[in-house]
N, C-alpha and C positions, 0 to 999 in steps of 0.2 A: 456432654451433649452440646454445650455452648462452644467448647473447644473444637468439636467436629464442624459445627456450622461456620465458625471463624476460619478454620483451615480450608474448608470448601470455598468460602467466599474469597479468601486470599489466593487460592489456586486459580479460580476463575479470573480474578483481576489480573494476575500475572500472565495468564494465558492470553487474555484479550490484549494486554499491553504488548506482548511479544508478537502478536499477529497484526498489529497496526502497521499501516504503510505497505502492505503486501504488494499492492499494485505498483508502488514506487520501486520496491526492491526487485520484483520480477521484471519490470520494464527496463531496468538498468543492468541486470546481471545475466538474464537468459538471452542468448543471441536470437535476434529476430522478433522479440516480443515488444520492443519499443515502437515498432512500426514507423520508424523515421521521425518521430516527434521529438523535437529538441527541447521544447518547453512543456512542462507538466505531462511527461510521458506516463506517469502512474495514474493520473486521472483519465487520460486517454485510454489506457489499458483497462481501467475499471468500467468505462462506459461503452466498451466495444460490444458488438452484437454477438452474443454467445449464450450457451445454455446456463451459465452461472451469472448472467447479468443482473438478476434480481437479488442475489446474495451479495454481489460486489457493490451494490448501491450503498451498503453500510460502510464500505471502505472508502468511498469517494471523499468525504470530509477529512479523513485521516491522511489519505494520499495527497490531498491538496495542501495540507500543512507541511508534510514532508517535502513535497515538490517545491513549495515556496522557499523552504530553507535550502534546497539544493539548486536554486536558480543561478547563483554565481558559478557553481561547478558546471551546470548545464550550458551556460553561456560560453565557457571555455572548451567544453568537451566536443560539442557539435551534435549532429543528429545521432540518435541511438538506432543502430541497425542490427 
């Protein structure tokens, strides 16, 4: 019983960890999703007006962290289109 709870908890933690920064990943890898934002494109993608805007609010802090680490790369790369 305890092993099942531990396994489920571990699975949830791993899944959430793998899904962090989705706005950052999508805005940099899917063409046309960065909307031309050079800095913090993941946060801009998360706060866009769309049907999923209430769910993506959860991702904003995580995308902000990832986008902050990506600032040197973004400065060299240029606008994401």
